[in-house]
C-alpha positions in Angstrom: 239.9 145.2 37.2 243.2 144.6 38.9 242.9 147.7 41.0 239.3 146.8 41.9 240.4 143.3 42.9 243.2 144.7 45.1 240.9 147.1 46.7 238.4 144.3 47.5 241.1 142.2 49.0 242.4 145.1 51.1 238.8 145.7 52.3 238.5 141.9 53.1 241.6 141.7 55.1 240.8 144.8 57.0 237.3 143.5 57.7 238.7 140.1 58.7 241.1 141.7 61.1 238.5 143.6 62.9 236.3 140.3 63.1 239.0 138.5 64.9 239.0 140.9 67.9 236.9 139.8 70.8 234.5 142.7 70.6 232.9 144.4 67.6 231.9 148.1 68.3 228.3 148.5 68.5 228.5 151.6 66.3 230.2 149.7 63.4 228.1 150.4 60.3 226.4 147.6 58.3 227.2 147.0 54.7 225.9 149.5 52.2 224.3 146.7 50.1 222.2 144.7 52.6 222.1 141.0 52.5 221.1 138.6 55.3 224.5 137.0 56.3 224.6 133.8 58.3 226.5 130.7 58.9 226.0 127.1 57.9 227.2 125.4 61.1 228.9 122.5 59.2 231.8 125.0 59.0 232.3 124.6 62.8 231.6 120.8 62.8 234.5 120.1 65.3 233.1 122.4 67.9 230.2 122.2 70.4 226.9 124.0 69.9 227.7 126.6 72.5 231.1 127.3 70.7 229.5 127.4 67.3 227.0 130.0 68.5 229.7 132.1 70.1 231.9 132.1 67.1 229.1 133.0 64.9 228.3 135.9 67.1 231.9 136.9 67.2 231.8 137.3 63.4 228.8 139.6 63.7 226.7 137.4 61.5 222.9 137.3 62.2 221.5 133.9 61.1 222.4 130.3 61.7 221.6 127.1 60.0 222.3 124.1 62.4 223.8 120.9 61.0 222.8 117.7 63.1 226.1 117.7 65.0 225.0 120.9 66.7 221.3 119.9 67.0 220.6 116.2 66.4 217.7 115.2 64.4 216.6 113.0 67.3 216.4 115.9 69.8 213.2 116.1 71.8 210.7 119.0 71.5 212.3 120.5 74.7 215.8 120.2 73.4 214.9 121.8 70.1 213.0 124.8 71.9 216.0 125.2 74.3 218.5 125.4 71.5 216.5 127.9 69.7 216.3 130.0 72.8 220.0 129.8 73.3 220.5 131.1 69.7 218.0 133.9 70.2 219.7 135.0 73.5 222.9 135.4 71.6 221.1 137.8 69.1 221.0 135.3 66.4 218.2 133.7 64.4 218.1 130.0 63.9 216.4 130.1 60.5 217.2 126.7 59.1 218.5 123.2 59.7 220.5 121.2 57.3 221.7 119.7 55.1 219.1 117.0 56.1 218.8 113.9 54.0 215.3 112.5 53.6 215.1 109.0 52.1 211.9 107.8 53.6 208.6 109.3 54.6 209.4 109.0 58.3 212.5 111.1 57.7 210.5 113.7 55.9 208.1 113.8 58.9 211.1 114.0 61.3 212.6 116.9 59.4 209.4 119.0 59.5 208.8 118.2 63.2 212.4 119.2 63.9 212.1 122.4 62.1 208.8 123.3 63.6 209.9 122.8 67.2 213.2 124.6 66.6 211.3 127.6 65.1 213.1 127.2 61.8 211.5 128.7 58.6 213.5 126.6 56.2 214.7 123.0 55.7 217.9 122.8 53.7 217.4 119.3 52.5 217.9 116.5 50.1 214.6 114.5 49.7 214.5 111.5 47.4 213.0 112.1 44.0 210.2 109.7 44.8 209.4 111.8 48.0 209.0 115.2 46.3 205.3 115.1 46.2 205.0 114.0 49.8 207.5 116.8 50.8 205.4 119.2 48.9 202.4 118.2 51.0 204.4 118.8 54.2 205.4 122.2 53.0 201.8 123.2 52.7 200.8 121.6 56.0 203.7 123.2 58.1 204.3 126.4 55.9 208.0 125.6 56.2 210.2 126.1 53.1 212.4 123.3 51.7 215.6 124.3 49.8 217.2 121.4 48.0 221.0 121.6 48.2 223.1 120.8 45.2 226.3 118.8 45.7 228.1 119.1 42.4 230.3 116.4 40.8 229.4 113.0 42.1 225.9 113.9 43.0 223.7 111.8 40.6 220.5 113.3 41.6 221.0 117.0 42.5 224.4 118.1 41.1 223.3 121.5 39.9 220.7 124.2 40.5 219.1 123.2 37.2 218.8 119.6 38.2 216.7 120.7 41.2 214.7 123.3 39.4 213.5 120.8 36.7 212.2 118.5 39.4 210.3 121.2 41.6 209.4 123.9 39.1 205.7 122.9 39.2 205.4 122.4 43.0 204.7 124.8 45.8 206.8 128.0 45.4 208.1 127.4 48.9 209.9 124.4 47.4 213.2 125.6 46.0 217.0 125.7 45.7 219.8 126.1 48.2 222.5 127.0 45.7 226.0 126.0 47.0 228.1 128.1 44.7 231.3 126.2 45.3 229.7 122.9 44.1 228.1 124.8 41.2 231.3 126.2 40.0 233.0 122.8 40.4 230.6 121.2 38.0 231.4 123.8 35.4 228.3 125.9 35.8 228.5 129.7 36.2 226.9 130.5 39.6 225.8 134.0 38.4 224.1 132.9 35.3 222.5 129.9 37.1 221.3 132.2 40.0 219.7 134.6 37.5 218.1 131.8 35.5 216.5 130.0 38.5 216.1 133.1 40.8 212.4 132.5 41.3 213.3 129.4 43.3 216.5 130.6 45.0 215.5 130.2 48.7 219.0 129.8 50.3 222.7 130.3 49.3 225.9 128.6 50.7 228.6 131.0 49.8 232.3 130.0 49.5 235.3 129.9 47.1 237.1 127.1 45.5 240.6 127.0 43.9 239.6 125.2 40.6 236.4 125.1 38.4 236.7 121.4 38.2 235.6 118.4 40.3 239.0 118.5 42.0 238.4 122.1 43.3 238.6 122.5 47.1 237.6 125.2 49.5 239.7 128.3 50.0 239.3 131.7 51.6 236.8 134.0 49.8 238.6 136.1 47.2 241.4 133.6 46.8 239.7 131.2 44.4 238.0 131.3 41.0 234.5 132.3 41.8 233.4 135.8 40.8 232.1 136.6 44.2 231.7 140.4 43.6 229.6 139.6 40.5 227.5 137.0 42.3 226.8 139.2 45.2 225.9 142.1 42.9 223.5 139.8 41.1 221.7 139.0 44.5 221.5 142.7 45.4 220.4 143.7 41.9 217.6 141.1 42.1 216.6 142.0 45.7 217.4 138.5 47.1 215.5 138.0 50.4 217.0 134.8 51.6 220.1 134.1 53.7 223.7 134.0 52.4 225.2 131.4 54.6 229.0 131.1 54.8 230.1 127.4 54.5 233.9 127.3 55.0 234.9 123.7 54.7 238.7 124.3 54.9 240.7 124.1 58.2 238.0 122.1 60.2 240.2 122.2 63.3 240.8 126.0 63.2 238.3 127.6 60.8 238.0 131.0 62.4 240.8 132.9 60.7 239.9 131.7 57.2 236.2 132.1 57.9 236.8 135.7 59.3 238.8 136.6 56.2 235.9 135.3 54.0 233.3 137.2 55.9 235.5 140.3 55.6 236.0 139.9 51.9 232.2 139.5 51.3 231.5 142.7 53.4 234.1 144.5 51.4 232.5 143.4 48.2 229.0 144.5 49.4 230.4 147.9 50.5 231.7 148.4 46.9 228.3 147.7 45.4 
C-alpha cells in the first residue's frame, strides 16, 4: 500500500508539473480509465470569468460549472448565451451552474431559465424542502437535471448524500445528488460506501481532499488528506459513472492554480493506475 501510495503521489506531481506549463501537447494521451473531468468555478472565485475559462483550459479539463460570481443569476438571455459561447470557443462545455440556492418559487424559476439560456444540462442546487415538488415539475418541463449539493456539518437540511436521497428517491430520476466528497468525509461518512449506496441518484461529484475526517477538516491538495481518492475513483469507474467529476479546490483562493494543478495531476495518476 505504501509503495502504491508513493507511486500515485509521484504520478500526481509529474502530472501537476506538466499542467503548470503554458501549453499542453495535443498528443498527450488521456487517462486510461475515462471519467469526465471538470471544474466547479467557485475554486477560482477571486478571478474574472475570462481568467477562469483560461485557467480551466490550461488544466486540460473539459467541463465547467459556473458559480454566480462568474455568471450572475441576474444575467440576461443574451449575456447567458454569450458566456456559453465563450466557454465553447475555449473547447470546454458549460454543463452546469451552481451551487444555486432556491428558497422561493421565483428563485426556482430563475434557476431553470438561467440554465436553459446558458445551455446547461444540470443545476447544482439547494432547493428548499417545501419546493421539492415544484422543482420536480420544472425538471419535467425543462428536461434539466437538478443535483442537490450536500454541505456536511452545519447543514441542517442536506448534510449528507443520504439526507438528500431520502427526500428525492420517489421523484423524477433526473432529480439527484451532487456529492461533495469533502463534506461527506467531514460528517463522518465514507464517500465510497455512500456513493455505492446512492449511485442511482449520483448525478454530479465535487472532488477534493480534506485534512481531517471531522467538522474541522479543511481543504488540502488531493492525495495529502484523509480521503481514499484512489478507492473513490475506482468505484466511479467500476460502476460506469456518466456524470462529471468536478474539482472544487477551496484552498489558496488568491493563488489556487499550483494546488489545483497538483490535485488534477494526482487524480489523473490514480485513474491511470486503474
